[in-house]
PyMOL Python script that loads the backbone (N, CA, C, O; Angstrom):
from pymol import cmd

cmd.read_pdbstr("""\
ATOM      1  N   MET A   1      -5.795   3.940 -11.071  1.00  0.00           N
ATOM      2  CA  MET A   1      -4.493   3.438 -10.698  1.00  0.00           C
ATOM      3  C   MET A   1      -4.644   2.670  -9.388  1.00  0.00           C
ATOM      4  O   MET A   1      -5.258   3.152  -8.436  1.00  0.00           O
ATOM      5  N   ILE A   2      -4.085   1.491  -9.359  1.00  0.00           N
ATOM      6  CA  ILE A   2      -4.085   0.691  -8.134  1.00  0.00           C
ATOM      7  C   ILE A   2      -2.712   0.851  -7.482  1.00  0.00           C
ATOM      8  O   ILE A   2      -1.681   0.541  -8.079  1.00  0.00           O
ATOM      9  N   VAL A   3      -2.726   1.338  -6.252  1.00  0.00           N
ATOM     10  CA  VAL A   3      -1.493   1.578  -5.508  1.00  0.00           C
ATOM     11  C   VAL A   3      -1.432   0.614  -4.338  1.00  0.00           C
ATOM     12  O   VAL A   3      -2.381   0.504  -3.562  1.00  0.00           O
ATOM     13  N   GLN A   4      -0.324  -0.075  -4.218  1.00  0.00           N
ATOM     14  CA  GLN A   4      -0.112  -0.938  -3.058  1.00  0.00           C
ATOM     15  C   GLN A   4       0.739  -0.156  -2.066  1.00  0.00           C
ATOM     16  O   GLN A   4       1.858   0.253  -2.374  1.00  0.00           O
ATOM     17  N   VAL A   5       0.193   0.043  -0.877  1.00  0.00           N
ATOM     18  CA  VAL A   5       0.904   0.757   0.176  1.00  0.00           C
ATOM     19  C   VAL A   5       1.445  -0.275   1.152  1.00  0.00           C
ATOM     20  O   VAL A   5       0.700  -1.067   1.729  1.00  0.00           O
ATOM     21  N   ARG A   6       2.736  -0.246   1.319  1.00  0.00           N
ATOM     22  CA  ARG A   6       3.403  -1.179   2.233  1.00  0.00           C
ATOM     23  C   ARG A   6       3.985  -0.420   3.412  1.00  0.00           C
ATOM     24  O   ARG A   6       4.253   0.780   3.341  1.00  0.00           O
ATOM     25  N   CYS A   7       4.172  -1.155   4.492  1.00  0.00           N
ATOM     26  CA  CYS A   7       4.836  -0.623   5.674  1.00  0.00           C
ATOM     27  C   CYS A   7       5.282  -1.819   6.496  1.00  0.00           C
ATOM     28  O   CYS A   7       4.582  -2.830   6.563  1.00  0.00           O
ATOM     29  N   SER A   8       6.435  -1.707   7.116  1.00  0.00           N
ATOM     30  CA  SER A   8       6.914  -2.837   7.914  1.00  0.00           C
ATOM     31  C   SER A   8       5.991  -3.063   9.110  1.00  0.00           C
ATOM     32  O   SER A   8       5.406  -2.124   9.650  1.00  0.00           O
ATOM     33  N   LEU A   9       5.877  -4.310   9.503  1.00  0.00           N
ATOM     34  CA  LEU A   9       5.051  -4.642  10.663  1.00  0.00           C
ATOM     35  C   LEU A   9       5.549  -3.907  11.903  1.00  0.00           C
ATOM     36  O   LEU A   9       4.749  -3.414  12.698  1.00  0.00           O
ATOM     37  N   GLU A  10       6.853  -3.833  12.067  1.00  0.00           N
ATOM     38  CA  GLU A  10       7.411  -3.155  13.240  1.00  0.00           C
ATOM     39  C   GLU A  10       6.972  -1.697  13.294  1.00  0.00           C
ATOM     40  O   GLU A  10       6.609  -1.195  14.358  1.00  0.00           O
ATOM     41  N   GLU A  11       7.002  -1.017  12.154  1.00  0.00           N
ATOM     42  CA  GLU A  11       6.587   0.384  12.109  1.00  0.00           C
ATOM     43  C   GLU A  11       5.084   0.508  12.334  1.00  0.00           C
ATOM     44  O   GLU A  11       4.637   1.414  13.038  1.00  0.00           O
ATOM     45  N   LEU A  12       4.309  -0.382  11.748  1.00  0.00           N
ATOM     46  CA  LEU A  12       2.855  -0.342  11.960  1.00  0.00           C
ATOM     47  C   LEU A  12       2.511  -0.532  13.432  1.00  0.00           C
ATOM     48  O   LEU A  12       1.636   0.153  13.962  1.00  0.00           O
ATOM     49  N   GLU A  13       3.197  -1.459  14.090  1.00  0.00           N
ATOM     50  CA  GLU A  13       2.934  -1.687  15.513  1.00  0.00           C
ATOM     51  C   GLU A  13       3.367  -0.490  16.351  1.00  0.00           C
ATOM     52  O   GLU A  13       2.705  -0.153  17.333  1.00  0.00           O
ATOM     53  N   ARG A  14       4.468   0.156  15.979  1.00  0.00           N
ATOM     54  CA  ARG A  14       4.894   1.364  16.696  1.00  0.00           C
ATOM     55  C   ARG A  14       3.841   2.456  16.550  1.00  0.00           C
ATOM     56  O   ARG A  14       3.474   3.100  17.533  1.00  0.00           O
ATOM     57  N   ARG A  15       3.356   2.667  15.338  1.00  0.00           N
ATOM     58  CA  ARG A  15       2.315   3.684  15.102  1.00  0.00           C
ATOM     59  C   ARG A  15       1.050   3.352  15.873  1.00  0.00           C
ATOM     60  O   ARG A  15       0.410   4.237  16.440  1.00  0.00           O
ATOM     61  N   GLU A  16       0.697   2.092  15.892  1.00  0.00           N
ATOM     62  CA  GLU A  16      -0.501   1.627  16.603  1.00  0.00           C
ATOM     63  C   GLU A  16      -0.406   2.011  18.087  1.00  0.00           C
ATOM     64  O   GLU A  16      -1.349   2.555  18.661  1.00  0.00           O
ATOM     65  N   ARG A  17       0.754   1.717  18.696  1.00  0.00           N
ATOM     66  CA  ARG A  17       0.960   2.055  20.119  1.00  0.00           C
ATOM     67  C   ARG A  17       0.975   3.566  20.341  1.00  0.00           C
ATOM     68  O   ARG A  17       0.336   4.072  21.264  1.00  0.00           O
ATOM     69  N   ASP A  18       1.713   4.286  19.484  1.00  0.00           N
ATOM     70  CA  ASP A  18       1.879   5.723  19.675  1.00  0.00           C
ATOM     71  C   ASP A  18       0.585   6.498  19.500  1.00  0.00           C
ATOM     72  O   ASP A  18       0.372   7.501  20.181  1.00  0.00           O
ATOM     73  N   ARG A  19      -0.267   6.063  18.616  1.00  0.00           N
ATOM     74  CA  ARG A  19      -1.511   6.796  18.378  1.00  0.00           C
ATOM     75  C   ARG A  19      -2.472   6.679  19.559  1.00  0.00           C
ATOM     76  O   ARG A  19      -3.233   7.605  19.842  1.00  0.00           O
ATOM     77  N   GLY A  20      -2.433   5.565  20.230  1.00  0.00           N
ATOM     78  CA  GLY A  20      -3.249   5.413  21.425  1.00  0.00           C
ATOM     79  C   GLY A  20      -4.734   5.225  21.188  1.00  0.00           C
ATOM     80  O   GLY A  20      -5.480   4.994  22.140  1.00  0.00           O
ATOM     81  N   ASP A  21      -5.177   5.315  19.961  1.00  0.00           N
ATOM     82  CA  ASP A  21      -6.606   5.138  19.681  1.00  0.00           C
ATOM     83  C   ASP A  21      -6.856   3.933  18.783  1.00  0.00           C
ATOM     84  O   ASP A  21      -7.908   3.820  18.153  1.00  0.00           O
ATOM     85  N   ARG A  22      -5.871   3.033  18.732  1.00  0.00           N
ATOM     86  CA  ARG A  22      -5.987   1.834  17.918  1.00  0.00           C
ATOM     87  C   ARG A  22      -6.081   0.610  18.817  1.00  0.00           C
ATOM     88  O   ARG A  22      -5.534   0.584  19.919  1.00  0.00           O
ATOM     89  N   GLU A  23      -6.778  -0.391  18.329  1.00  0.00           N
ATOM     90  CA  GLU A  23      -6.823  -1.655  19.048  1.00  0.00           C
ATOM     91  C   GLU A  23      -5.480  -2.355  18.835  1.00  0.00           C
ATOM     92  O   GLU A  23      -5.094  -2.631  17.699  1.00  0.00           O
ATOM     93  N   ILE A  24      -4.776  -2.638  19.918  1.00  0.00           N
ATOM     94  CA  ILE A  24      -3.477  -3.282  19.827  1.00  0.00           C
ATOM     95  C   ILE A  24      -3.650  -4.675  19.223  1.00  0.00           C
ATOM     96  O   ILE A  24      -4.496  -5.458  19.655  1.00  0.00           O
ATOM     97  N   GLY A  25      -2.837  -4.960  18.225  1.00  0.00           N
ATOM     98  CA  GLY A  25      -2.906  -6.236  17.528  1.00  0.00           C
ATOM     99  C   GLY A  25      -3.546  -6.137  16.158  1.00  0.00           C
ATOM    100  O   GLY A  25      -3.424  -7.059  15.353  1.00  0.00           O
ATOM    101  N   MET A  26      -4.229  -5.028  15.877  1.00  0.00           N
ATOM    102  CA  MET A  26      -4.904  -4.866  14.591  1.00  0.00           C
ATOM    103  C   MET A  26      -3.884  -4.796  13.443  1.00  0.00           C
ATOM    104  O   MET A  26      -4.126  -5.352  12.372  1.00  0.00           O
ATOM    105  N   ALA A  27      -2.759  -4.124  13.656  1.00  0.00           N
ATOM    106  CA  ALA A  27      -1.738  -4.029  12.600  1.00  0.00           C
ATOM    107  C   ALA A  27      -1.231  -5.414  12.228  1.00  0.00           C
ATOM    108  O   ALA A  27      -1.091  -5.731  11.047  1.00  0.00           O
ATOM    109  N   ARG A  28      -0.959  -6.234  13.225  1.00  0.00           N
ATOM    110  CA  ARG A  28      -0.471  -7.593  12.956  1.00  0.00           C
ATOM    111  C   ARG A  28      -1.535  -8.396  12.206  1.00  0.00           C
ATOM    112  O   ARG A  28      -1.221  -9.113  11.256  1.00  0.00           O
ATOM    113  N   TRP A  29      -2.792  -8.273  12.634  1.00  0.00           N
ATOM    114  CA  TRP A  29      -3.876  -8.997  11.973  1.00  0.00           C
ATOM    115  C   TRP A  29      -4.001  -8.554  10.518  1.00  0.00           C
ATOM    116  O   TRP A  29      -4.129  -9.388   9.622  1.00  0.00           O
ATOM    117  N   GLN A  30      -3.963  -7.244  10.283  1.00  0.00           N
ATOM    118  CA  GLN A  30      -4.102  -6.739   8.921  1.00  0.00           C
ATOM    119  C   GLN A  30      -2.966  -7.217   8.027  1.00  0.00           C
ATOM    120  O   GLN A  30      -3.200  -7.586   6.876  1.00  0.00           O
ATOM    121  N   CYS A  31      -1.743  -7.218   8.540  1.00  0.00           N
ATOM    122  CA  CYS A  31      -0.606  -7.698   7.744  1.00  0.00           C
ATOM    123  C   CYS A  31      -0.783  -9.158   7.360  1.00  0.00           C
ATOM    124  O   CYS A  31      -0.415  -9.567   6.259  1.00  0.00           O
ATOM    125  N   ALA A  32      -1.336  -9.926   8.252  1.00  0.00           N
ATOM    126  CA  ALA A  32      -1.512 -11.354   7.987  1.00  0.00           C
ATOM    127  C   ALA A  32      -2.698 -11.636   7.074  1.00  0.00           C
ATOM    128  O   ALA A  32      -2.727 -12.664   6.399  1.00  0.00           O
ATOM    129  N   ASN A  33      -3.671 -10.741   7.045  1.00  0.00           N
ATOM    130  CA  ASN A  33      -4.924 -11.036   6.355  1.00  0.00           C
ATOM    131  C   ASN A  33      -5.224 -10.178   5.130  1.00  0.00           C
ATOM    132  O   ASN A  33      -6.188 -10.453   4.414  1.00  0.00           O
ATOM    133  N   MET A  34      -4.441  -9.171   4.879  1.00  0.00           N
ATOM    134  CA  MET A  34      -4.702  -8.314   3.720  1.00  0.00           C
ATOM    135  C   MET A  34      -4.084  -8.940   2.480  1.00  0.00           C
ATOM    136  O   MET A  34      -3.043  -9.594   2.542  1.00  0.00           O
ATOM    137  N   ALA A  35      -4.744  -8.725   1.363  1.00  0.00           N
ATOM    138  CA  ALA A  35      -4.226  -9.249   0.094  1.00  0.00           C
ATOM    139  C   ALA A  35      -2.883  -8.617  -0.207  1.00  0.00           C
ATOM    140  O   ALA A  35      -2.678  -7.424   0.015  1.00  0.00           O
ATOM    141  N   ASN A  36      -1.990  -9.415  -0.704  1.00  0.00           N
ATOM    142  CA  ASN A  36      -0.668  -8.947  -1.087  1.00  0.00           C
ATOM    143  C   ASN A  36      -0.547  -9.144  -2.581  1.00  0.00           C
ATOM    144  O   ASN A  36       0.057 -10.114  -3.040  1.00  0.00           O
ATOM    145  N   SER A  37      -1.110  -8.240  -3.331  1.00  0.00           N
ATOM    146  CA  SER A  37      -1.233  -8.419  -4.767  1.00  0.00           C
ATOM    147  C   SER A  37      -0.026  -7.887  -5.517  1.00  0.00           C
ATOM    148  O   SER A  37       0.510  -6.823  -5.207  1.00  0.00           O
ATOM    149  N   SER A  38       0.377  -8.645  -6.494  1.00  0.00           N
ATOM    150  CA  SER A  38       1.413  -8.156  -7.400  1.00  0.00           C
ATOM    151  C   SER A  38       0.773  -7.388  -8.548  1.00  0.00           C
ATOM    152  O   SER A  38       1.468  -6.832  -9.398  1.00  0.00           O
ATOM    153  N   LEU A  39      -0.564  -7.362  -8.570  1.00  0.00           N
ATOM    154  CA  LEU A  39      -1.286  -6.655  -9.617  1.00  0.00           C
ATOM    155  C   LEU A  39      -1.564  -5.223  -9.175  1.00  0.00           C
ATOM    156  O   LEU A  39      -2.670  -4.891  -8.748  1.00  0.00           O
ATOM    157  N   CYS A  40      -0.552  -4.397  -9.284  1.00  0.00           N
ATOM    158  CA  CYS A  40      -0.722  -2.991  -8.935  1.00  0.00           C
ATOM    159  C   CYS A  40       0.058  -2.155  -9.942  1.00  0.00           C
ATOM    160  O   CYS A  40       0.966  -2.649 -10.610  1.00  0.00           O
ATOM    161  N   ASP A  41      -0.308  -0.898 -10.038  1.00  0.00           N
ATOM    162  CA  ASP A  41       0.379   0.008 -10.949  1.00  0.00           C
ATOM    163  C   ASP A  41       1.587   0.653 -10.289  1.00  0.00           C
ATOM    164  O   ASP A  41       2.543   1.042 -10.959  1.00  0.00           O
ATOM    165  N   PHE A  42       1.530   0.761  -8.980  1.00  0.00           N
ATOM    166  CA  PHE A  42       2.589   1.453  -8.260  1.00  0.00           C
ATOM    167  C   PHE A  42       2.605   0.953  -6.829  1.00  0.00           C
ATOM    168  O   PHE A  42       1.562   0.660  -6.243  1.00  0.00           O
ATOM    169  N   GLU A  43       3.792   0.862  -6.282  1.00  0.00           N
ATOM    170  CA  GLU A  43       3.943   0.435  -4.899  1.00  0.00           C
ATOM    171  C   GLU A  43       4.725   1.511  -4.149  1.00  0.00           C
ATOM    172  O   GLU A  43       5.717   2.044  -4.647  1.00  0.00           O
ATOM    173  N   VAL A  44       4.259   1.812  -2.955  1.00  0.00           N
ATOM    174  CA  VAL A  44       4.945   2.796  -2.123  1.00  0.00           C
ATOM    175  C   VAL A  44       5.111   2.200  -0.726  1.00  0.00           C
ATOM    176  O   VAL A  44       4.194   1.575  -0.195  1.00  0.00           O
ATOM    177  N   ASP A  45       6.271   2.397  -0.150  1.00  0.00           N
ATOM    178  CA  ASP A  45       6.556   1.882   1.193  1.00  0.00           C
ATOM    179  C   ASP A  45       6.593   3.061   2.154  1.00  0.00           C
ATOM    180  O   ASP A  45       7.475   3.916   2.076  1.00  0.00           O
ATOM    181  N   THR A  46       5.629   3.094   3.057  1.00  0.00           N
ATOM    182  CA  THR A  46       5.532   4.219   3.994  1.00  0.00           C
ATOM    183  C   THR A  46       6.284   3.966   5.297  1.00  0.00           C
ATOM    184  O   THR A  46       6.119   4.702   6.270  1.00  0.00           O
ATOM    185  N   THR A  47       7.110   2.921   5.310  1.00  0.00           N
ATOM    186  CA  THR A  47       7.898   2.665   6.520  1.00  0.00           C
ATOM    187  C   THR A  47       8.730   3.892   6.862  1.00  0.00           C
ATOM    188  O   THR A  47       8.805   4.297   8.022  1.00  0.00           O
ATOM    189  N   ARG A  48       9.355   4.482   5.847  1.00  0.00           N
ATOM    190  CA  ARG A  48      10.210   5.642   6.076  1.00  0.00           C
ATOM    191  C   ARG A  48       9.746   6.892   5.345  1.00  0.00           C
ATOM    192  O   ARG A  48      10.261   7.980   5.601  1.00  0.00           O
ATOM    193  N   LEU A  49       8.790   6.756   4.446  1.00  0.00           N
ATOM    194  CA  LEU A  49       8.295   7.921   3.704  1.00  0.00           C
ATOM    195  C   LEU A  49       7.167   8.597   4.466  1.00  0.00           C
ATOM    196  O   LEU A  49       6.305   7.931   5.040  1.00  0.00           O
ATOM    197  N   SER A  50       7.179   9.914   4.468  1.00  0.00           N
ATOM    198  CA  SER A  50       6.053  10.667   5.030  1.00  0.00           C
ATOM    199  C   SER A  50       4.893  10.589   4.042  1.00  0.00           C
ATOM    200  O   SER A  50       5.061  10.139   2.908  1.00  0.00           O
ATOM    201  N   THR A  51       3.739  11.023   4.473  1.00  0.00           N
ATOM    202  CA  THR A  51       2.577  11.055   3.580  1.00  0.00           C
ATOM    203  C   THR A  51       2.877  11.907   2.359  1.00  0.00           C
ATOM    204  O   THR A  51       2.570  11.516   1.233  1.00  0.00           O
ATOM    205  N   THR A  52       3.475  13.068   2.578  1.00  0.00           N
ATOM    206  CA  THR A  52       3.803  13.970   1.479  1.00  0.00           C
ATOM    207  C   THR A  52       4.780  13.321   0.506  1.00  0.00           C
ATOM    208  O   THR A  52       4.613  13.432  -0.708  1.00  0.00           O
ATOM    209  N   GLU A  53       5.789  12.649   1.027  1.00  0.00           N
ATOM    210  CA  GLU A  53       6.762  11.979   0.165  1.00  0.00           C
ATOM    211  C   GLU A  53       6.112  10.858  -0.643  1.00  0.00           C
ATOM    212  O   GLU A  53       6.432  10.668  -1.817  1.00  0.00           O
ATOM    213  N   ALA A  54       5.204  10.122  -0.015  1.00  0.00           N
ATOM    214  CA  ALA A  54       4.513   9.039  -0.713  1.00  0.00           C
ATOM    215  C   ALA A  54       3.640   9.593  -1.839  1.00  0.00           C
ATOM    216  O   ALA A  54       3.631   9.054  -2.946  1.00  0.00           O
ATOM    217  N   VAL A  55       2.917  10.658  -1.555  1.00  0.00           N
ATOM    218  CA  VAL A  55       2.075  11.281  -2.588  1.00  0.00           C
ATOM    219  C   VAL A  55       2.949  11.835  -3.704  1.00  0.00           C
ATOM    220  O   VAL A  55       2.617  11.676  -4.879  1.00  0.00           O
ATOM    221  N   ASP A  56       4.047  12.475  -3.363  1.00  0.00           N
ATOM    222  CA  ASP A  56       4.957  13.000  -4.388  1.00  0.00           C
ATOM    223  C   ASP A  56       5.466  11.877  -5.286  1.00  0.00           C
ATOM    224  O   ASP A  56       5.548  12.046  -6.503  1.00  0.00           O
ATOM    225  N   ALA A  57       5.804  10.748  -4.704  1.00  0.00           N
ATOM    226  CA  ALA A  57       6.280   9.604  -5.487  1.00  0.00           C
ATOM    227  C   ALA A  57       5.184   9.111  -6.433  1.00  0.00           C
ATOM    228  O   ALA A  57       5.464   8.762  -7.579  1.00  0.00           O
ATOM    229  N   MET A  58       3.937   9.082  -5.956  1.00  0.00           N
ATOM    230  CA  MET A  58       2.828   8.664  -6.813  1.00  0.00           C
ATOM    231  C   MET A  58       2.623   9.651  -7.958  1.00  0.00           C
ATOM    232  O   MET A  58       2.357   9.245  -9.090  1.00  0.00           O
ATOM    233  N   LEU A  59       2.746  10.941  -7.669  1.00  0.00           N
ATOM    234  CA  LEU A  59       2.579  11.954  -8.716  1.00  0.00           C
ATOM    235  C   LEU A  59       3.670  11.850  -9.775  1.00  0.00           C
ATOM    236  O   LEU A  59       3.399  12.012 -10.965  1.00  0.00           O
ATOM    237  N   VAL A  60       4.888  11.585  -9.352  1.00  0.00           N
ATOM    238  CA  VAL A  60       5.970  11.386 -10.313  1.00  0.00           C
ATOM    239  C   VAL A  60       5.659  10.171 -11.186  1.00  0.00           C
ATOM    240  O   VAL A  60       5.823  10.211 -12.405  1.00  0.00           O
ATOM    241  N   HIS A  61       5.214   9.104 -10.552  1.00  0.00           N
ATOM    242  CA  HIS A  61       4.856   7.900 -11.311  1.00  0.00           C
ATOM    243  C   HIS A  61       3.759   8.222 -12.330  1.00  0.00           C
ATOM    244  O   HIS A  61       3.862   7.832 -13.493  1.00  0.00           O
ATOM    245  N   LEU A  62       2.734   8.915 -11.908  1.00  0.00           N
ATOM    246  CA  LEU A  62       1.640   9.257 -12.819  1.00  0.00           C
ATOM    247  C   LEU A  62       2.119  10.106 -13.985  1.00  0.00           C
ATOM    248  O   LEU A  62       1.627   9.962 -15.105  1.00  0.00           O
ATOM    249  N   SER A  63       3.068  10.980 -13.731  1.00  0.00           N
ATOM    250  CA  SER A  63       3.547  11.854 -14.804  1.00  0.00           C
ATOM    251  C   SER A  63       4.412  11.100 -15.811  1.00  0.00           C
ATOM    252  O   SER A  63       4.550  11.537 -16.953  1.00  0.00           O
ATOM    253  N   THR A  64       4.990   9.980 -15.405  1.00  0.00           N
ATOM    254  CA  THR A  64       5.843   9.217 -16.315  1.00  0.00           C
ATOM    255  C   THR A  64       5.149   7.964 -16.842  1.00  0.00           C
ATOM    256  O   THR A  64       5.541   7.436 -17.883  1.00  0.00           O
ATOM    257  N   GLN A  65       4.135   7.487 -16.147  1.00  0.00           N
ATOM    258  CA  GLN A  65       3.384   6.288 -16.542  1.00  0.00           C
ATOM    259  C   GLN A  65       1.895   6.613 -16.450  1.00  0.00           C
ATOM    260  O   GLN A  65       1.210   6.103 -15.563  1.00  0.00           O
ATOM    261  N   PRO A  66       1.389   7.443 -17.340  1.00  0.00           N
ATOM    262  CA  PRO A  66       0.020   7.947 -17.178  1.00  0.00           C
ATOM    263  C   PRO A  66      -1.090   6.940 -17.405  1.00  0.00           C
ATOM    264  O   PRO A  66      -2.238   7.207 -17.049  1.00  0.00           O
ATOM    265  N   ARG A  67      -0.784   5.792 -17.985  1.00  0.00           N
ATOM    266  CA  ARG A  67      -1.859   4.842 -18.278  1.00  0.00           C
ATOM    267  C   ARG A  67      -1.800   3.644 -17.332  1.00  0.00           C
ATOM    268  O   ARG A  67      -0.971   2.753 -17.516  1.00  0.00           O
ATOM    269  N   PRO A  68      -2.670   3.614 -16.322  1.00  0.00           N
ATOM    270  CA  PRO A  68      -2.699   2.474 -15.406  1.00  0.00           C
ATOM    271  C   PRO A  68      -3.099   1.193 -16.138  1.00  0.00           C
ATOM    272  O   PRO A  68      -3.910   1.232 -17.062  1.00  0.00           O
ATOM    273  N   THR A  69      -2.538   0.075 -15.729  1.00  0.00           N
ATOM    274  CA  THR A  69      -2.834  -1.197 -16.378  1.00  0.00           C
ATOM    275  C   THR A  69      -3.278  -2.284 -15.395  1.00  0.00           C
ATOM    276  O   THR A  69      -3.763  -3.332 -15.820  1.00  0.00           O
ATOM    277  N   ALA A  70      -3.123  -2.056 -14.115  1.00  0.00           N
ATOM    278  CA  ALA A  70      -3.365  -3.112 -13.125  1.00  0.00           C
ATOM    279  C   ALA A  70      -4.804  -3.622 -13.132  1.00  0.00           C
ATOM    280  O   ALA A  70      -5.032  -4.824 -12.998  1.00  0.00           O
ATOM    281  N   LEU A  71      -5.757  -2.740 -13.283  1.00  0.00           N
ATOM    282  CA  LEU A  71      -7.147  -3.192 -13.248  1.00  0.00           C
ATOM    283  C   LEU A  71      -7.434  -4.141 -14.404  1.00  0.00           C
ATOM    284  O   LEU A  71      -8.095  -5.163 -14.215  1.00  0.00           O
ATOM    285  N   GLY A  72      -6.953  -3.820 -15.583  1.00  0.00           N
ATOM    286  CA  GLY A  72      -7.119  -4.716 -16.723  1.00  0.00           C
ATOM    287  C   GLY A  72      -6.413  -6.040 -16.495  1.00  0.00           C
ATOM    288  O   GLY A  72      -6.945  -7.095 -16.842  1.00  0.00           O
ATOM    289  N   ASN A  73      -5.219  -5.998 -15.916  1.00  0.00           N
ATOM    290  CA  ASN A  73      -4.483  -7.225 -15.604  1.00  0.00           C
ATOM    291  C   ASN A  73      -5.233  -8.049 -14.567  1.00  0.00           C
ATOM    292  O   ASN A  73      -5.280  -9.275 -14.660  1.00  0.00           O
ATOM    293  N   TYR A  74      -5.818  -7.379 -13.581  1.00  0.00           N
ATOM    294  CA  TYR A  74      -6.584  -8.066 -12.536  1.00  0.00           C
ATOM    295  C   TYR A  74      -7.784  -8.772 -13.151  1.00  0.00           C
ATOM    296  O   TYR A  74      -8.058  -9.929 -12.832  1.00  0.00           O
ATOM    297  N   ARG A  75      -8.487  -8.091 -14.017  1.00  0.00           N
ATOM    298  CA  ARG A  75      -9.656  -8.699 -14.667  1.00  0.00           C
ATOM    299  C   ARG A  75      -9.271  -9.929 -15.473  1.00  0.00           C
ATOM    300  O   ARG A  75      -9.991 -10.927 -15.466  1.00  0.00           O
ATOM    301  N   ARG A  76      -8.134  -9.865 -16.170  1.00  0.00           N
ATOM    302  CA  ARG A  76      -7.682 -11.013 -16.960  1.00  0.00           C
ATOM    303  C   ARG A  76      -7.235 -12.165 -16.055  1.00  0.00           C
ATOM    304  O   ARG A  76      -7.309 -13.327 -16.453  1.00  0.00           O
ATOM    305  N   ALA A  77      -6.775 -11.851 -14.853  1.00  0.00           N
ATOM    306  CA  ALA A  77      -6.270 -12.887 -13.938  1.00  0.00           C
ATOM    307  C   ALA A  77      -7.388 -13.568 -13.151  1.00  0.00           C
ATOM    308  O   ALA A  77      -7.177 -14.644 -12.591  1.00  0.00           O
ATOM    309  N   GLU A  78      -8.581 -12.953 -13.099  1.00  0.00           N
ATOM    310  CA  GLU A  78      -9.685 -13.546 -12.337  1.00  0.00           C
ATOM    311  C   GLU A  78     -10.112 -14.874 -12.949  1.00  0.00           C
ATOM    312  O   GLU A  78     -10.211 -14.988 -14.170  1.00  0.00           O
ATOM    313  N   PRO A  79     -10.367 -15.878 -12.112  1.00  0.00           N
ATOM    314  CA  PRO A  79     -10.886 -17.149 -12.644  1.00  0.00           C
ATOM    315  C   PRO A  79     -12.286 -16.946 -13.197  1.00  0.00           C
ATOM    316  O   PRO A  79     -13.078 -16.188 -12.638  1.00  0.00           O
ATOM    317  N   ARG A  80     -12.576 -17.601 -14.254  1.00  0.00           N
ATOM    318  CA  ARG A  80     -13.906 -17.457 -14.900  1.00  0.00           C
ATOM    319  C   ARG A  80     -14.774 -18.634 -14.548  1.00  0.00           C
ATOM    320  O   ARG A  80     -15.923 -18.707 -14.985  1.00  0.00           O
TER     321      ARG A  80
END
""", "prot")
cmd.dss("prot")
cmd.show_as("cartoon", "prot")
cmd.util.cbc("prot")
cmd.orient("prot")
């Protein structure tokens, strides 16, 4: 299963500052440079969800949609 984890830039920057062990600016760089794929089986937004809530949401998804399809879709979308 391919899961896209999202979080608002504002929240990522707040976490970056609060943790104190991150290089300031890395969250902004990652948001600008990470792939934003629509080819995923499930998307979760951790802006307001705790880790436990995000995992619970994924488990519910797996129990109702047990057959992931994103990897097959990704392979078909790759240029040959």
